[in-house]
ROVEXVEX-130015 format. One record per residue (C-alpha): x, y, z; residue in one letter. Coordinates in nm, 3 decimals. Example, Ala and Ser with C-alpha at 12.3 -4.5 7.8 and 13.67 -1.06 7.14 Angstrom:
ROVEXVEX-130015
<atom><u>1.230</u><v>-0.450</v><w>0.780</w><residuo>A</residuo></atom>
<atom><u>1.367</u><v>-0.106</v><w>0.714</w><residuo>S</residuo></atom>
//
This chain:
ROVEXVEX-130015
<atom><u>-0.259</u><v>0.527</v><w>2.055</w><residuo>Q</residuo></atom>
<atom><u>-0.116</u><v>0.544</v><w>1.704</w><residuo>V</residuo></atom>
<atom><u>-0.359</u><v>0.388</v><w>1.472</w><residuo>Q</residuo></atom>
<atom><u>-0.329</u><v>0.304</v><w>1.090</w><residuo>L</residuo></atom>
<atom><u>-0.621</u><v>0.193</v><w>0.903</w><residuo>V</residuo></atom>
<atom><u>-0.585</u><v>0.053</v><w>0.542</w><residuo>E</residuo></atom>
<atom><u>-0.825</u><v>0.007</v><w>0.271</w><residuo>S</residuo></atom>
<atom><u>-0.875</u><v>-0.048</v><w>-0.096</w><residuo>G</residuo></atom>
<atom><u>-0.733</u><v>-0.325</v><w>-0.154</w><residuo>G</residuo></atom>
<atom><u>-0.882</u><v>-0.632</v><w>-0.376</w><residuo>G</residuo></atom>
<atom><u>-0.887</u><v>-0.857</v><w>-0.667</w><residuo>L</residuo></atom>
<atom><u>-0.781</u><v>-0.692</v><w>-0.974</w><residuo>V</residuo></atom>
<atom><u>-0.663</u><v>-0.810</v><w>-1.320</w><residuo>Q</residuo></atom>
<atom><u>-0.310</u><v>-0.720</v><w>-1.502</w><residuo>P</residuo></atom>
<atom><u>-0.298</u><v>-0.392</v><w>-1.598</w><residuo>G</residuo></atom>
<atom><u>-0.584</u><v>-0.258</v><w>-1.370</w><residuo>G</residuo></atom>
<atom><u>-0.573</u><v>-0.015</v><w>-1.118</w><residuo>S</residuo></atom>
<atom><u>-0.630</u><v>0.038</v><w>-0.730</w><residuo>L</residuo></atom>
<atom><u>-0.617</u><v>0.294</v><w>-0.484</w><residuo>R</residuo></atom>
<atom><u>-0.500</u><v>0.206</v><w>-0.153</w><residuo>L</residuo></atom>
<atom><u>-0.603</u><v>0.436</v><w>0.169</w><residuo>S</residuo></atom>
<atom><u>-0.444</u><v>0.459</v><w>0.512</w><residuo>C</residuo></atom>
<atom><u>-0.619</u><v>0.653</v><w>0.777</w><residuo>A</residuo></atom>
<atom><u>-0.402</u><v>0.773</v><w>1.086</w><residuo>A</residuo></atom>
<atom><u>-0.503</u><v>0.872</v><w>1.406</w><residuo>S</residuo></atom>
<atom><u>-0.358</u><v>0.913</v><w>1.770</w><residuo>G</residuo></atom>
<atom><u>-0.070</u><v>1.132</v><w>1.670</w><residuo>F</residuo></atom>
<atom><u>0.024</u><v>1.465</v><w>1.502</w><residuo>T</residuo></atom>
<atom><u>-0.009</u><v>1.326</v><w>1.120</w><residuo>F</residuo></atom>
<atom><u>0.166</u><v>1.609</v><w>0.949</w><residuo>S</residuo></atom>
<atom><u>0.478</u><v>1.590</v><w>1.129</w><residuo>N</residuo></atom>
<atom><u>0.579</u><v>1.252</v><w>1.012</w><residuo>Y</residuo></atom>
<atom><u>0.703</u><v>1.085</v><w>0.693</w><residuo>A</residuo></atom>
<atom><u>0.438</u><v>0.794</v><w>0.603</w><residuo>M</residuo></atom>
<atom><u>0.558</u><v>0.459</v><w>0.400</w><residuo>N</residuo></atom>
<atom><u>0.388</u><v>0.188</v><w>0.230</w><residuo>W</residuo></atom>
<atom><u>0.517</u><v>-0.154</v><w>0.247</w><residuo>Y</residuo></atom>
<atom><u>0.410</u><v>-0.496</v><w>0.102</w><residuo>R</residuo></atom>
<atom><u>0.481</u><v>-0.843</v><w>0.200</w><residuo>Q</residuo></atom>
<atom><u>0.427</u><v>-1.161</v><w>-0.061</w><residuo>A</residuo></atom>
<atom><u>0.373</u><v>-1.482</v><w>0.089</w><residuo>P</residuo></atom>
<atom><u>0.730</u><v>-1.644</v><w>0.129</w><residuo>G</residuo></atom>
<atom><u>0.913</u><v>-1.289</v><w>0.059</w><residuo>K</residuo></atom>
<atom><u>1.046</u><v>-1.036</v><w>0.298</w><residuo>E</residuo></atom>
<atom><u>0.829</u><v>-0.705</v><w>0.352</w><residuo>R</residuo></atom>
<atom><u>0.970</u><v>-0.445</v><w>0.096</w><residuo>E</residuo></atom>
<atom><u>0.938</u><v>-0.066</v><w>0.133</w><residuo>L</residuo></atom>
<atom><u>0.725</u><v>0.025</v><w>-0.200</w><residuo>V</residuo></atom>
<atom><u>0.684</u><v>0.421</v><w>-0.135</w><residuo>A</residuo></atom>
<atom><u>0.774</u><v>0.677</v><w>0.116</w><residuo>T</residuo></atom>
<atom><u>0.612</u><v>1.078</v><w>0.142</w><residuo>I</residuo></atom>
<atom><u>0.774</u><v>1.312</v><w>0.374</w><residuo>T</residuo></atom>
<atom><u>0.559</u><v>1.495</v><w>0.609</w><residuo>R</residuo></atom>
<atom><u>0.480</u><v>1.810</v><w>0.442</w><residuo>S</residuo></atom>
<atom><u>0.680</u><v>1.879</v><w>0.174</w><residuo>S</residuo></atom>
<atom><u>0.581</u><v>1.596</v><w>-0.053</w><residuo>G</residuo></atom>
<atom><u>0.882</u><v>1.448</v><w>-0.161</w><residuo>V</residuo></atom>
<atom><u>0.842</u><v>1.109</v><w>-0.242</w><residuo>T</residuo></atom>
<atom><u>1.042</u><v>0.813</v><w>-0.333</w><residuo>T</residuo></atom>
<atom><u>0.987</u><v>0.459</v><w>-0.469</w><residuo>Y</residuo></atom>
<atom><u>1.092</u><v>0.109</v><w>-0.493</w><residuo>A</residuo></atom>
<atom><u>1.235</u><v>0.027</v><w>-0.853</w><residuo>D</residuo></atom>
<atom><u>0.986</u><v>-0.224</v><w>-0.880</w><residuo>S</residuo></atom>
<atom><u>0.716</u><v>0.007</v><w>-0.877</w><residuo>V</residuo></atom>
<atom><u>0.868</u><v>0.336</v><w>-1.017</w><residuo>K</residuo></atom>
<atom><u>0.652</u><v>0.474</v><w>-1.298</w><residuo>G</residuo></atom>
<atom><u>0.327</u><v>0.279</v><w>-1.196</w><residuo>R</residuo></atom>
<atom><u>0.280</u><v>0.397</v><w>-0.844</w><residuo>C</residuo></atom>
<atom><u>0.199</u><v>0.756</v><w>-0.687</w><residuo>S</residuo></atom>
<atom><u>0.202</u><v>0.815</v><w>-0.312</w><residuo>I</residuo></atom>
<atom><u>-0.009</u><v>1.135</v><w>-0.196</w><residuo>S</residuo></atom>
<atom><u>-0.107</u><v>1.239</v><w>0.130</w><residuo>R</residuo></atom>
<atom><u>-0.400</u><v>1.479</v><w>0.247</w><residuo>D</residuo></atom>
<atom><u>-0.304</u><v>1.619</v><w>0.562</w><residuo>N</residuo></atom>
<atom><u>-0.627</u><v>1.778</v><w>0.667</w><residuo>A</residuo></atom>
<atom><u>-0.769</u><v>1.440</v><w>0.658</w><residuo>K</residuo></atom>
<atom><u>-0.490</u><v>1.251</v><w>0.831</w><residuo>N</residuo></atom>
<atom><u>-0.477</u><v>1.001</v><w>0.513</w><residuo>T</residuo></atom>
<atom><u>-0.241</u><v>0.871</v><w>0.321</w><residuo>V</residuo></atom>
<atom><u>-0.291</u><v>0.706</v><w>-0.054</w><residuo>Y</residuo></atom>
<atom><u>-0.091</u><v>0.472</v><w>-0.281</w><residuo>L</residuo></atom>
<atom><u>-0.207</u><v>0.492</v><w>-0.634</w><residuo>Q</residuo></atom>
<atom><u>-0.117</u><v>0.174</v><w>-0.833</w><residuo>M</residuo></atom>
<atom><u>-0.155</u><v>0.171</v><w>-1.229</w><residuo>N</residuo></atom>
<atom><u>-0.067</u><v>-0.120</v><w>-1.457</w><residuo>S</residuo></atom>
<atom><u>-0.045</u><v>-0.380</v><w>-1.203</w><residuo>L</residuo></atom>
<atom><u>0.116</u><v>-0.688</v><w>-1.251</w><residuo>K</residuo></atom>
<atom><u>0.084</u><v>-1.046</v><w>-1.085</w><residuo>P</residuo></atom>
<atom><u>0.409</u><v>-0.964</v><w>-0.892</w><residuo>E</residuo></atom>
<atom><u>0.239</u><v>-0.697</v><w>-0.733</w><residuo>D</residuo></atom>
<atom><u>0.029</u><v>-0.937</v><w>-0.549</w><residuo>T</residuo></atom>
<atom><u>0.088</u><v>-0.883</v><w>-0.200</w><residuo>A</residuo></atom>
<atom><u>-0.020</u><v>-0.758</v><w>0.158</w><residuo>L</residuo></atom>
<atom><u>-0.002</u><v>-0.375</v><w>0.190</w><residuo>Y</residuo></atom>
<atom><u>0.093</u><v>-0.236</v><w>0.503</w><residuo>Y</residuo></atom>
<atom><u>0.080</u><v>0.136</v><w>0.618</w><residuo>C</residuo></atom>
<atom><u>0.375</u><v>0.250</v><w>0.828</w><residuo>N</residuo></atom>
<atom><u>0.462</u><v>0.551</v><w>1.037</w><residuo>A</residuo></atom>
<atom><u>0.803</u><v>0.545</v><w>1.266</w><residuo>R</residuo></atom>
<atom><u>0.666</u><v>0.776</v><w>1.550</w><residuo>V</residuo></atom>
<atom><u>0.885</u><v>0.879</v><w>1.829</w><residuo>L</residuo></atom>
<atom><u>1.118</u><v>0.610</v><w>1.706</w><residuo>R</residuo></atom>
<atom><u>0.856</u><v>0.303</v><w>1.752</w><residuo>I</residuo></atom>
<atom><u>0.747</u><v>0.169</v><w>1.406</w><residuo>Q</residuo></atom>
<atom><u>0.373</u><v>0.169</v><w>1.396</w><residuo>H</residuo></atom>
<atom><u>0.193</u><v>-0.065</v><w>1.108</w><residuo>W</residuo></atom>
<atom><u>-0.164</u><v>-0.100</v><w>1.021</w><residuo>G</residuo></atom>
<atom><u>-0.337</u><v>-0.444</v><w>0.979</w><residuo>Q</residuo></atom>
<atom><u>-0.267</u><v>-0.489</v><w>0.618</w><residuo>G</residuo></atom>
<atom><u>-0.474</u><v>-0.466</v><w>0.288</w><residuo>T</residuo></atom>
<atom><u>-0.458</u><v>-0.752</v><w>0.043</w><residuo>Q</residuo></atom>
<atom><u>-0.399</u><v>-0.672</v><w>-0.347</w><residuo>V</residuo></atom>
<atom><u>-0.452</u><v>-0.983</v><w>-0.556</w><residuo>T</residuo></atom>
<atom><u>-0.348</u><v>-0.916</v><w>-0.950</w><residuo>V</residuo></atom>
<atom><u>-0.489</u><v>-1.188</v><w>-1.157</w><residuo>S</residuo></atom>
<atom><u>-0.680</u><v>-1.286</v><w>-1.452</w><residuo>S</residuo></atom>
//
């Protein structure tokens, strides 16, 4: 079955950096676009970044553009989200997502907290 396992979250000071990872299994990873979403308390889930399956075309939410970079390693079945210049408003639970055979799959999330 499809599994997505996020890691790399934590507590970081404003201006700091984090690199999130999502290890995927149970499907042919290189055939699918991958997404990072986030959800802050009391807010709707927000699409943060997307990377296409092999060409590596990336798109970003305006709120993170220029500060975040999504990448993937198809040999390792892993997608990454490098986050720089973090702000308190980036505090959220970050989820990895893939739409496989028309079904949305989610990881359990990794918490990112930006605070001094």
